N, C-alpha and C positions, 0 to 999 in steps of 0.2 A: 474608178478605183474605190473612192469613198463609198458609193453605193454598194460595191461588193463587200466592203468591209462591214457595213451596216447590216446587210442581209446575213452575213456570217454571224455577226453578234446576235441577232436575233434568233438564228437558228440554233445557236448553242444554249441560249436561254430557254427556248421553248421546244426542245426535242421532244417532250412528251406530250405536246399539244397537237390537235388535228390540223392538217394543212388547210382545212376550209376556214380556220379561226382567222378573222381579220383583226388587224391591230388598229385600236380605236384610241388616238391621242386625247380626244376630248373626254370620253367616259371609258378609259381603259379596263379590261377584265383583269382583275388581279386575282392570281391563282393562290391557293392555300400555301404552296410551297414559297411563292414570292412574299406573302405576308410573314411567313415563319423566318424567312431570310433577312427581313428587315430588322437590323440589329439596334435600332434606336426607338423601340417601342417603350415608352415610360411605363405602360402597365405590366408588361412581361418582365420588365426590369425591376419591378417592385417600388418604383418611384411614386406612382399614382395609382389610386384605386379607380375602378370605372366610375363609381359614384362621383369622385373628385373630378374626374375628366369631364362628365357631364356638367358639372358646376362650372368648370372652365369655359366650355362651349356656351353655357347660358350666359355667363358674363360677357363673353366676346360678342355674341349676337345681340344682346340686350344693349349693350353701351358702346362697343367699339365698331362694330359693323356698319351703323349708320354714318359713321365719318368717312368710310370708304368702303361702300357697298358692292364688292365685286364677288362675294360669295352668294349662295342660294339658301335663303332661310328655310324654304320648304323641304329641300333634299338634303341639306348639309348641317342641320342643327343637331341631329342626333350623333352623339360622340360614337356610339357603338357602331352606327352604320358607316361613318367616315372612317373609323379605324379598319373596318373590313374591306372598304373600297379603295382608300388612299391612306396609307400608314404615315407617309411623310406629311400630308396636310393635317392629319390628326395631331401629329406632334407639334406642327407650327400653330395650330389654333390653341393647343394646350399651353404652349409657351407664352402666348399673348394673355390667355385668361389667367394664368397663374401669376402673371406680372401685376395684375389688378386684383389679387385675392381678396376677397371681401368676408366680412362677418355681418350677420343679421340682415343680409340683402340691403345694406345702406350704402348707396352710391357717394355719400358725402363723408363717411367715416369708415374707412376700410382697413383691413389688416395690413395689406401691402403684398410682399412677395410670399408666395407659398413656401412653406418650410423646406420644401425640396426643389426650389426653383433653380438653384445653382446646378444641380444635377441634371434638370431638364434643359438648361441652356447648354450644358456639355453635350448632351444627345443632339440638340439642334444644330450646334456648330459642326458636329460629325455629318449630320444629314446635308447640311448646306455646303460643306466643303466637298462632299462626293459630287455634288451637282456641278461644282465649279471645276473640280480637278480630275474627276474620273467619270464623266457623263458618257452614256451610250444612247443609242437611239430611242430605246424604250423610256429613257428618262425625260424625253422631250414631250411632256404631256401638260394639259391645262392645269392640273392640280399641282404640278411642280413649279409652274409659273406662278400660281396663287401663293405657293410657299415663299417664292422669292418676294412677291409683292407684300406679303405680311410681314416679312423680315425688313424690308425697306421702311415701311411705315410705323412699325412698332418694334424697333431694335431691343434686344435684351438689355437688361441692367446689369452691370457688372458689381459683384460683391467680393472684392479682393481681400477684405478683412473683416472680421466681426464688427458690426456697427458702422462700417464704412462702404459706401457704394457710389457708383457714378453710372450715368447713362452712357451707352455705347455709341448713341447716335451722332453722326457727322454727315454733311452733306456729300463729301467726296465718297465715303462709304456707301451712302445710298446711291449715288450716282453710278458707282462701279457695278453694284448688284443689279440695278436697273438696266445697265447695258446687257447683262446676262440674260435677264427677263425679255428684253426687246429681241435679242437673237433667237431665243426659244421661240418666241411668238412668230417672228418672220419665218423661221424654220417651218412652223405648223401653217403658215399662210394666213394668220389672223387678219392681217391688213386687208385681206380680199374676203375670205370666208365669213368673218364676222359681220361683213356689211351686206353682202348679197341677199340674204333672206329678208332683209327689211327695205330693200330698194323697191321703187315703184314698178319695175319690170318683173319682180318676182311674183309667180302665180300661186306659190304655197304659202301657208301660214307658218310663221316662225314657231319652232318647237323649243322645248327646253334647251336643247343643245345649243341652238342658234343664240338664244338669250344668254347663255352661259358665256359664250365666245365674246359676244359684244360687251358685256359687263367688264369682262377682264381687260379687253382691248381699250375701252375707254378709260379705265383706271390707269393703264400704262401711259396713255396720252397725257393725262392730267399730272402724273408723277413727273413725266419728262418735262413738261412746261414749268412746273413749279421748282424743279431743281435747276433748271436753266436759269431762272429768275434769282435764285438764292446763291447759287455757286458761280455764275457768269460762264458756266460751261455750256457749249451748243447743244440745243435739243436735236433729236435725231429722227423725229417722226412728224408727218404731216396730218394734222387734224381735219383738214378740210373735208375729206370724203365723209367722215362721220357726221359732220353738221348736215349733210344732205338727207341723211336718215334719221337724225337724232330725235326729231319731234314725233315721228312716227313710231319709233321705238318706245318713247315716254308715253304715248297715249294709246298704245295698242290696247284693245278690249280685254285681253287676258293678262294684263299686267299684274304681277304678283307681288312686287315690292315698290312701294311709294318712292323708295330712293332712286329707282331707275329714272325717274323724271329729273332728279337733281344731277345725276351723272350726265344725262344728255344735255342739260342746260349748261354745265360746266364746259362741255366740249366745244360749244359755241364761243365762249369766252377764251378758250385755248386758241381756237382759230383765229381770233382777233390778234392775239400776240404773235402768232406765226406769220400772218399778213404783215404786221409791223416789221417784223425781222427781215422778211423777204423784201419788203419795199425800201427798207433802209440799207439793206446789204450788210447788216450786222446780225449774224446768227445768234449772238449772245444777248441781244437787246440792251447793250450797255450804252450805246452811243446812237440813239435815234435822232435823225435829222428832224428839224422842226416840222415839216410837212407830214412825215410818217407819224411823228408823235401826235400831231394834231388830229390826224385821221383816226387813229386808234382811240384817242379819247372820245372823239365824236361817236365812233361805233359803240364804245361802252355806254356813252349817254343814250344812244338810240336803243341799245339792248335793255338798259334799265327803265327807261321811260316808255318802252312799248307797252301798251295795254294788253298785248296778248302774251307777255312773258309767263305770267302765272298760269293763265288758262291753257296756253298751248303746251305747257310742260306739266300740266296737271298739279300744279302747286297751290292753287287757290283753294280748293276743296279736297283735303286729304281724307282717306277712309276713316269711318267712324271709330275704328279700333285703335286709331293713333292718338296718344295722349294729348289732351287739351293744351297743355303747357307748351308741347312741341308745336302744335299748330300755331300758337301765338308767338313763337320765337323763331319764325322763318327768317327774320332779319339776321340772326346770329348763326344760320346754318349755311350749307351749300345751296345755291351757287352764289349767295351774295357775300359769304365770306371770301370766296375766291375773287369775286369782282373787286373788293376793296383791296386785297393783296396785289392783284395785278395792276391796278391804277398806281398804288404807292410804289411799286417795284419799277415800273417804266418811267414814271415821272420824277422820282428822286434820283435815278441813276445819273442824270445830268446835272445835278446841283452841287457837285464837288466844289466848284470854284467859288460859289457865293457863300458856302459853309467853311471855307478855308479861314484860318485864323489870320492870314496875311490879307484878307479882303478888306478894303476900306469902305466903310459904311457910306461914303459919299459917291462912290463910284456908281455909274448908271446901271440899271438892270433892263435887259431888253424884254420885249412883251412875252416871248416865248418862256424865258426862264420865270417870269412872274406867274404865268399860267400854270407852269409845272410845279412850281412852289405851292401855289393855291391849291391845286388839286391833290398834292402830296400831303399838305396839312389836314385837309378835309378827311382823306382816306385814312390817315393815321388816327385822327380823332374819332372817326367812326368805328375803326377796329377796336378801340378801347371801349367806347361808349356802348357798343353793341351789348356788351354784357352787364350793363347797368339796369338796376331795378326800375330806373325812372323812364323806360321806354318799352315799347312792345311792337309787334308787327303792325298793329293798327295806327299808333302814333308815329312810328318810324319815318314814313315819307315826309311828314311836316317838320319833324324835329332834326333830321339829318341832312336836309337839303343844303344847308350852309352851317358854318361854325357859329354865327350869331343866332341861329335858331336852336341851338343846343339849350336845354332847360337851364335855369339860373341856380337851381337847388344843388345841394351836395350830392354827389353820386354814391350810391351804394351798390352792392353786388347783388345781381340776380342769381340767387342760390341754385335755383333749378337749372338755369342755363349754365352756371358754372359746373354744377354736377355732370352734366352731359360733356362739357368741354374738358373736364378731367380726362376723358378717354380719347381725346383727339389724336390724330396721328402725330408722331414726334415733330414734324416740320411746322405744325401749327404754333409750337412755342416759339420758333424763330420768327414768325411773322409777327406775332404780338410783342415780342421783345424788340424787334426792329421798329415797329411803329412807335413805341414808348420812347426808345433811345433817340429816334429821329427828332421827336418833339423837343427833348432835352437839348439835343445838339443845336437845333434852330434858335432856341431861346438863349443858350450860352453864347452862341456866336453872334448875337444881337441882330439876328435877321427878323424876329418877331418880338412882340411885347407879351406880357403874361395873359392877354386875351386872345393869343394866336393871330393877332393882326400883323400883317406884313409891314415893318417900319418903313420901307421904301414907298409905301403908298400913303403913310400919314404925314400930315403936315407938321412942321417943326413946332408950331405952337399948340399942337394937340393937347388938351388937358388930360389928366388921369392916365398917363402912360407909364407903365412900370416895366423896365427893361434891365438886362443884365448889366452890371453885377449885383444889383439889388435883388434880394429873393422874391419870388412871386407872392402875391397877396392871396391869403387863404381862400378868398371868395373869387379869385381868377378862374377862367376856364381852364388854363394850363395847369394850375395847382390841382383842380379837382379831376382833371383827367389823369395826371401822373399819380396822384393819390390812389385813384381807383386801380390803375394798373399795378401799383405796388401792392394794394390789398389782395388782388386777384391771385398774384403768385404767392404771396404769404399764406392766404387762405388755403390753397392747394397744398403747400409744404406742410402746414400745421395739422392738416387733416390726413396726412399720409404718414403711416408708421414707418415706411422705408422709402427709398429714393423715388423720386418722380421726376420727369424730364424738366418740369418747372423749376426744380432746385438750382439747376446750373444757371438758368436765365434770371432766376430770383437775385443771384448775387450781383448780375450785371446791373439789373434794374435799381436794386437798393444802393449800389455804389454811386451810380450817376444821379440818382434822385436825392440822396440824403443831403448833399451840400446844397443843391438848389431849393430845397425846402426848409432849409435851416432858418430859424429866427435870426435877427440881426445881433447875434452874440459874438461874431468875428469881425474882424476889419474886412469890409467889403473889397477893398484892394487886394489884400492878401488872399482872400477867399477866391476872388476871380482868377488870380494868378495860378493857384493850385488847380481849380477847375479848368483853366485854360490848358494846363499841362495834361490833365486827365482827358479832356476833349480832343487834344492834339492826337494822343494815341488811338482813341476811338475813331477819329476822323480818318486816320491813315488806314485803318482796318476797313472801314466802311465804304470810303469813296476813292481811295488811291490805289485801286488794284487788288487790294488783299480780299475783296469780295469774291474774287476768283479762287481763292484758297480758303473759303469758309471763315468769314470774319468772326461769327460768334463763337466758334470753338476756340480761336486764338484768344479771345478774351478770358476763358476760363481754362485754358489747357493745363494750368498747374493747380487748379482748385481741386479739393477734394471735398465731397459733401458729407458732412457729419449728420447722421440721422437725428441725434439729439438736439440739434439746432433747428430742425424743421418742425 
């Protein structure tokens, strides 16, 4: 019956078309009538000029696309072409590009929202609502899935009043929209058709359509995994089949995007998470048993330590047209950013008991918890340090192998890396704020000293140990890392004329850092009591189940970002 309804729907929409015309969901034929019927075109509405639309496309493909490379630079960088072939995708890319509107082509000092951004978002909301509430068979296309993925990863900024704006992003909203993208993908059979052309049994050389399918499918897999880790909601998809063809996809002779190798590499990390979830019987990866956690950590170590990781994925020698600064900053790009987040997420999930305020410092800590804590501390420290000017891809392996190996100097921001990070997908700001707040929580709870050493492993007579409630020493590793984290968020906000996702998380970080980095101007006992109350609220959100309902949005749900303060 549903098939008959779908056929009827198509026949009504295409009565003027030849019966020989086939429906292609990957590269559909858009008729002139369909283009004219699309009522959310910002150019025909007088909201954008075509010149401005092309600028928005250039902004997106230059800065945003490398963060989630599921579009095609070669065929979709032309705004005019995409407007003719996929009006909805044209609108979605324009919405992202105009969110990061720039002046003088300077990625570290940009204007912010386009003057007509609010009208563009209104059109986008109308287009997205139709996909959700009034879809028909012809809406199930690869480009509409791309629209959903763009929305998930760069959600609109709300401008509810002059001079006041907020980001719309939250994990639950992203998880819900991703569910629709997954259903559309399964309807198209991407879980099968995206993989077959790259299998060893295939006798045909993958073409542009094959590559387009796989890019989208891998991005869906990574979004599914990331949202599972940040929301506590179960993932829906199995990444294992992609890992079997990932390296052949990344290293094919006709590879046109260097980011393809990063996508394929991340899929292997996603598969490690999925195997851990399956082994432990916990689809949310919130309570991994010791054996499953140990195995996952070992797989991450093997993946990172393998000498063939860079060469097999083509990451060791990028094309000559790639910026030299990018080539020397692989440590702060995919897949290595994902590796650090996955380690931190699965290892910190079981640390609620030892970070509880009611935990007695004298209580014994089993080996599994000690290992999880050690891995979490290193991953959190690496997440922040990766944006420091004091490291590079060449020095990273030696500097980041352990916390004592971090340089002793004051950390400063790598402005080139931060300039790229400004355009990261919205969820990246969650991972960075989580890493920073996790370190603060560990110090405030008396789990570590200001050199990030686990107190349980230190002898009672150890000299030069600074612990809470005393403020950390300015020369300590803890102080230098949290200072760098605070500077990262402050710099993004100061150089943004309008709201940026970092603004919401900046308030979190500044709130929890301010008291910990204060000089001894207040009574330590009173200060620790106040910080204890604040950390109790933070602890409840992060470790007592609220992670299932978006801990970070709860922290600033009543906050409003004033543009003048950024």
